[in-house]
C-alpha positions in Angstrom: -10.0 55.5 70.4 -6.2 55.2 69.5 -4.4 58.4 68.8 -4.0 59.1 65.1 -1.4 61.4 63.5 -0.9 61.9 59.7 2.0 60.5 57.7 5.4 59.6 59.2 4.8 61.4 62.4 1.9 59.0 63.1 4.1 56.1 62.2 6.8 57.2 64.6 4.3 57.5 67.4 2.8 54.1 66.7 6.2 52.5 66.7 7.1 54.2 69.9 4.0 52.7 71.5 4.8 49.3 70.0 1.6 49.4 67.9 3.1 49.0 64.5 4.7 45.9 62.9 6.4 45.7 59.5 6.2 42.1 58.4 8.6 40.7 55.7 7.0 37.9 53.8 10.1 36.4 52.2 10.0 33.8 49.5 11.7 32.9 46.3 9.7 32.8 43.1 6.8 30.3 43.2 7.1 29.7 46.9 3.5 31.0 47.4 4.2 34.6 48.7 1.2 36.2 46.9 -1.1 33.5 48.1 0.2 33.8 51.7 -0.5 37.6 51.7 -3.9 37.1 50.2 -4.8 34.6 52.8 -3.4 36.6 55.6 -5.5 39.6 54.8 -8.6 37.4 54.2 -8.2 35.5 57.5 -8.0 38.8 59.5 -10.8 40.4 57.6 -13.0 37.3 58.5 -11.8 37.1 62.1 -14.7 36.5 64.5 -17.0 35.4 61.6 -16.2 32.3 59.5 -12.3 32.3 59.6 -10.9 29.2 61.2 -8.3 30.7 63.6 -8.4 28.3 66.5 -4.6 28.3 67.0 -4.5 32.1 67.3 -5.0 33.0 70.9 -6.5 36.4 70.3 -9.1 34.9 68.0 -9.8 31.9 70.1 -10.4 34.1 73.1 -12.9 36.2 71.1 -10.7 39.3 71.4 -9.8 39.7 67.7 -12.4 42.1 66.2 -11.2 42.2 62.6 -9.0 44.2 60.2 -9.5 47.0 57.7 -7.3 47.9 54.8 -5.8 51.4 54.8 -4.0 53.5 52.3 -0.3 52.6 52.4 2.1 55.2 53.7 4.1 55.5 50.4 1.6 56.8 47.8 4.1 56.2 45.0 3.9 52.5 45.5 0.9 50.5 44.1 -1.5 48.8 46.5 -1.4 45.1 46.9 -3.9 43.6 44.5 -6.0 41.8 47.1 -9.3 42.1 45.2 -7.8 40.9 42.0 -6.3 37.9 43.8 -9.7 37.0 45.3 -11.3 37.4 41.9 -8.9 34.8 40.4 -9.5 32.4 43.3 -13.3 32.8 42.9 -13.3 32.5 39.1 -14.6 29.7 37.0 -12.4 27.8 36.9 -10.5 29.0 40.0 -6.9 30.1 39.4 -4.0 31.1 41.6 -3.4 34.8 41.9 -1.1 36.2 39.1 2.6 36.2 39.8 4.0 39.3 41.3 5.7 41.5 38.7 6.4 44.6 40.8 6.4 46.1 44.2 3.2 46.6 46.1 2.3 47.5 49.7 -0.6 47.0 52.0 -1.5 48.4 55.4 -3.9 46.7 57.7 -5.4 48.1 60.9 -6.1 45.2 63.3 -8.7 45.9 66.0 -8.6 43.8 69.1 -9.5 43.9 72.8 -6.8 43.9 75.4 -6.6 41.0 77.8 -6.7 43.6 80.6 -9.8 45.6 81.1 -7.9 48.8 81.7 -9.6 51.9 80.5 -6.5 54.1 80.5 -5.5 56.4 77.7 -5.5 53.6 75.1 -8.8 52.1 76.1 -9.9 48.5 76.1 -10.1 48.3 72.3 -6.7 48.7 70.7 -5.3 48.8 67.1 -2.2 47.3 65.7 -0.9 48.7 62.4 0.5 45.9 60.1 2.5 46.9 57.1 3.1 44.3 54.3 5.1 44.4 51.1 4.8 42.2 48.0 7.7 42.0 45.5 8.9 39.6 42.8 10.8 36.7 44.5 13.3 37.0 41.7 14.5 40.4 43.0 15.3 38.8 46.4 18.1 36.9 44.7 20.1 40.1 44.2 20.6 41.0 47.9 23.7 38.9 48.4 25.4 40.8 45.6 25.7 43.8 47.8 28.5 42.1 49.7 30.4 41.1 46.5 32.8 42.7 44.1 32.4 42.0 40.4 35.3 39.6 40.4 33.9 37.7 43.5 30.5 37.5 41.8 32.0 36.0 38.7 33.9 33.4 40.7 30.8 32.4 42.7 28.5 32.0 39.6 31.2 30.3 37.6 31.6 27.6 40.3 27.8 26.8 39.9 27.9 26.2 36.1 28.5 22.5 36.3 26.6 19.3 35.3 23.1 19.7 34.0 23.0 23.4 34.8 26.0 24.1 32.5 23.9 22.8 29.6 21.4 25.6 30.0 24.2 28.1 29.6 26.0 26.6 26.6 24.8 29.4 24.3 26.0 32.1 26.6 29.3 30.3 27.3 30.1 30.0 23.6 29.6 33.7 23.1 31.5 34.9 26.0 34.4 32.6 25.3 35.3 34.6 22.2 35.3 37.9 24.2 38.7 39.3 25.4 38.5 40.9 28.9 41.2 43.4 27.7 39.5 44.2 24.4 37.7 47.6 23.8 34.0 47.3 24.8 31.5 47.2 22.0 28.1 48.2 23.3 26.1 46.0 20.9 28.2 43.0 21.5 27.8 43.3 25.3 24.1 43.8 24.9 23.8 40.6 22.7 25.8 38.5 25.2 23.8 39.9 28.1 20.5 39.0 26.3 21.8 35.5 25.8 22.8 35.2 29.5 19.3 36.4 30.5 17.8 33.7 28.2 20.0 31.1 29.9 18.7 32.2 33.3 15.1 32.0 32.2 15.6 28.5 30.8 17.4 27.3 33.9 14.5 28.4 36.1 11.6 27.5 33.9 12.8 24.2 32.4 15.4 23.1 34.9 13.6 24.3 38.1 16.7 26.1 39.4 16.2 28.7 42.1 19.6 30.5 42.3 19.6 32.7 39.2 21.3 36.1 39.3 20.7 38.9 38.7 17.1 38.5 39.5 16.1 41.6 37.6 17.2 39.9 34.4 14.1 37.7 34.8 11.7 40.6 35.5 13.4 43.7 34.1 10.3 45.9 34.1 11.2 49.5 33.2 14.9 48.7 33.1 14.4 46.5 30.0 17.0 47.4 27.4 19.0 49.7 29.8 22.8 49.3 30.0 22.5 48.8 33.7 21.1 45.3 32.9 23.7 44.6 30.2 26.4 42.8 32.1 27.2 39.1 32.8 29.7 37.0 34.7 33.0 35.9 33.1 33.7 32.1 33.3 36.3 31.2 35.9 38.8 30.1 33.3 38.8 33.5 31.6 39.1 35.7 34.7 42.9 35.5 35.3 44.7 37.6 37.9 42.4 40.1 39.7 45.3 42.5 40.0 45.9 42.5 36.3 42.2 42.9 35.5 42.1 45.9 37.9 44.7 47.6 35.8 42.8 47.3 32.5 41.7 50.5 30.7 38.3 52.0 31.7 36.9 51.2 28.2 37.9 47.5 28.3 35.3 44.8 28.3 36.1 43.7 31.9 36.1 47.2 33.3 32.9 48.2 31.5 31.1 45.1 32.9 32.6 45.7 36.4 31.4 49.3 36.3 27.8 48.3 35.3 27.8 45.7 38.1 28.6 48.3 40.6 26.0 50.7 39.1 23.4 47.9 39.4 24.2 47.4 43.0 24.1 51.1 43.8 21.0 52.2 41.9 18.9 49.0 41.7 19.6 46.6 44.6 20.7 49.2 47.2 17.5 51.3 47.1 15.3 48.2 47.2 17.2 46.9 50.2 17.2 50.2 52.1 13.6 51.2 51.5 12.2 47.8 52.4 14.3 45.1 53.9 16.2 47.1 56.4 12.9 48.3 58.0 11.2 45.0 58.9 10.4 43.9 62.4 9.2 40.3 61.8 9.8 37.9 59.0 8.4 34.7 57.6 10.4 32.7 55.1 8.3 30.6 52.7 10.0 27.5 51.2 8.7 25.3 48.5 10.6 22.1 49.1 8.2 19.8 47.1 9.0 21.5 43.7 12.7 21.0 44.5 12.2 17.4 45.3 10.4 17.0 42.0 13.2 18.5 40.1 16.0 16.3 41.5 19.1 16.4 43.6 21.0 19.3 41.9 17.9 21.5 42.0 17.4 20.6 45.7 20.9 21.5 46.5 20.5 24.7 44.6 17.5 25.7 46.7 19.6 24.9 49.9 22.4 27.1 48.7 20.0 29.9 47.8 18.2 30.0 51.1 21.4 29.8 53.2 22.9 32.7 51.2 19.9 34.8 51.3 19.4 34.5 55.1 22.7 36.3 55.5 21.2 39.5 53.9 18.8 40.2 56.9 19.5 41.9 60.2 18.4 39.9 63.2 18.6 40.9 66.9 16.6 41.9 69.9 15.8 45.6 70.2 15.3 48.2 72.8 12.7 51.0 72.3 15.3 53.2 70.8 16.7 50.7 68.4 13.1 49.9 67.4 12.6 53.5 66.4 16.0 54.3 64.8 17.5 51.0 63.8 14.9 48.3 63.2 16.0 44.7 63.3 14.0 41.5 62.8 13.3 40.1 66.3 11.0 37.1 65.4 11.1 34.7 62.5 8.9 31.9 61.1 10.2 29.3 58.6 7.3 27.8 56.7 7.2 24.8 54.3 4.5 25.8 51.8 2.0 23.7 49.8 1.3 21.3 52.7 -2.0 20.5 51.1 -0.2 18.9 48.2 0.8 15.9 50.5 -1.3 13.8 52.8 -1.7 14.9 56.5 0.6 12.2 57.9 3.4 13.5 55.7 3.3 17.0 57.3 5.7 16.1 60.1 8.2 14.9 57.5 7.7 18.1 55.5 8.5 20.1 58.5 11.6 18.0 59.4 12.8 18.3 55.8 12.6 22.1 55.7 14.4 22.3 59.1 17.2 20.1 57.7 17.3 22.2 54.6 17.8 25.4 56.7 20.0 23.8 59.4 22.9 26.2 59.0 21.0 29.5 59.1 18.8 28.1 62.0 22.0 27.4 64.0 23.1 31.0 63.4 19.7 32.3 64.5 19.8 30.3 67.7 23.2 31.5 68.5 21.9 35.1 68.2 19.0 34.1 70.4 16.3 35.0 67.8 13.0 33.3 68.4 12.2 31.0 65.5 9.2 28.8 64.7 9.1 26.2 62.0 5.8 25.0 60.5 4.2 23.5 57.4 1.2 25.3 56.0 -1.0 25.8 53.0 -2.0 29.5 52.8 -5.0 28.5 50.6 -6.0 24.8 50.8 -6.5 23.3 47.4 -7.2 19.6 48.3 -9.2 17.5 50.7 -7.7 14.6 52.8 -9.3 11.3 52.0 -8.7 7.6 52.6 -9.0 4.7 50.1 -9.3 1.0 50.7 -7.0 -1.4 48.9 -6.7 -5.1 49.6 -8.5 -4.7 52.9 -6.3 -1.8 54.1 -7.0 1.9 54.3 -4.6 4.3 52.8 -4.3 8.1 52.9 -5.1 10.0 49.8 -5.8 13.5 48.4 -8.8 14.7 46.4 -8.2 17.7 44.2 -8.2 19.1 40.7 -4.9 19.3 38.7 -3.8 22.4 36.9 -5.1 20.8 33.7 -8.5 20.4 35.1 -8.5 16.7 35.9 -10.2 15.6 39.1 -8.0 13.0 40.9 -7.9 10.9 44.1 -4.3 9.9 44.7 -1.5 9.4 47.1 1.1 11.9 46.0 4.2 10.3 47.6 6.3 10.2 50.8 8.3 13.2 51.9 11.8 12.3 53.2 12.2 13.5 56.9 15.9 14.4 56.3 18.1 15.6 53.5 18.2 12.9 50.8 21.5 11.4 50.1 22.8 10.0 46.7 21.4 6.5 47.4 18.0 7.9 48.3 17.8 9.8 45.1 18.5 6.7 43.1 15.9 4.6 45.0 13.1 7.2 45.0 11.2 9.1 42.5 9.0 12.1 43.2 6.0 13.3 41.4 4.1 15.7 43.6 1.2 17.0 41.5 0.4 20.7 41.2 -3.2 21.4 42.1 -5.4 24.3 41.1 -7.4 26.1 43.9 -10.6 24.5 45.1 -13.8 26.3 44.1 -14.4 29.2 46.5 -17.7 30.8 47.6 -17.6 34.5 47.2 -17.5 36.3 50.5 -16.4 33.3 52.6 -13.1 32.9 54.4 -10.4 31.1 52.4 -9.6 27.5 53.6 -6.1 27.0 54.9 -3.8 24.8 56.9 -2.1 26.4 59.9 -2.3 30.0 58.8 -3.6 30.6 62.3 -0.5 29.2 63.9 1.7 31.4 61.7 -0.4 34.5 62.6 -0.2 33.7 66.3 3.6 33.3 66.2 4.1 36.5 64.1 1.6 38.8 65.8 0.2 37.1 68.9 2.5 38.9 71.4 1.3 42.3 69.9 -2.3 41.4 70.4 -2.4 41.0 74.2 
């Protein structure tokens, strides 16, 4: 049996023996992160039984014995609501798991047989500890703010308030235009403008489909709702003026008050979240919902591209020695996954994969330069549709059969995915209407259906299960 020690001493030993992996499941809001985590646990729990894991070497070779959930190491953090997620999927009608509204963790012990038949101190049967964390995708958006000053943040966001997006912020812009940066701060006035700014972010995301909305905590404030730490906002570029002059304003001025709250937000909200979680990961999968961005149009698609490229700069990548693994963890293997592959027909999967690779071309170049192993794939963590063919005018055409979110059963061809980044002419010629499907009915106690979850698991964990 594997050695077992309590608490962090046990974790240190497991990491020193390379028997522990911390996996970052990274995805912006609505990319399918909670569904991915639910499916990951479900597939490993059903390994060797009814889970379809043919592309996972350890499972195909009959060496994967299964997994058990364990109490997470940090008892102050809630446990990932796996049972509640399954209950939603198995309900009548079935529903997607509820959106994540706070941090949760899950620890799995994965039992497997080594490829070698050695019966040394570890034994033939071995255990890999897998630590997972779930968090609101909105909070992820704040990580790049750690590298910015308040003035730089204002400049960056002001540059994005153009075109259709600016219309969502008109109420906020009208209010802040009457505010003097040098004026004495009025707490209630700042609170009111901050609330209007938060409303503009929610509208841009929910009605416009935009991804890059900062600060992310404004969308899900939780216990910070109403606290002054969330009562700040960016100044429009035309009001900023000379940074040197702004730096000399009195401490009780509007500008200095907002700058102070910005720094406090970085120090007390973003910093602890980053240090406690993202700096400690070993492996990472980035989930990207390109279909929703295609539905929303060219400006939203470009917004997603900017969001992902910026976020990828917030993570530490690099190969590690044993000592660096113990004392300075860095992500040493990465997967890029286009989600909701079941929302297009199978022959479009290659295009979906090509599109997400094109979308992430810049960060992928940086990762290759750093010699970080990267795998791109398209997947559906929980398959909601079935592939079909229909005959029309003597020809057979691909189609999907599924149930829409409104409960309508449909047989349809959802559209073609462009294999490269769409240009202006392409957007004018093409229209996209990828339908959102509800989960297919699930039988209680059976493994969840998926597309290429086994490939993702093999890439992320396969080298640890030899």
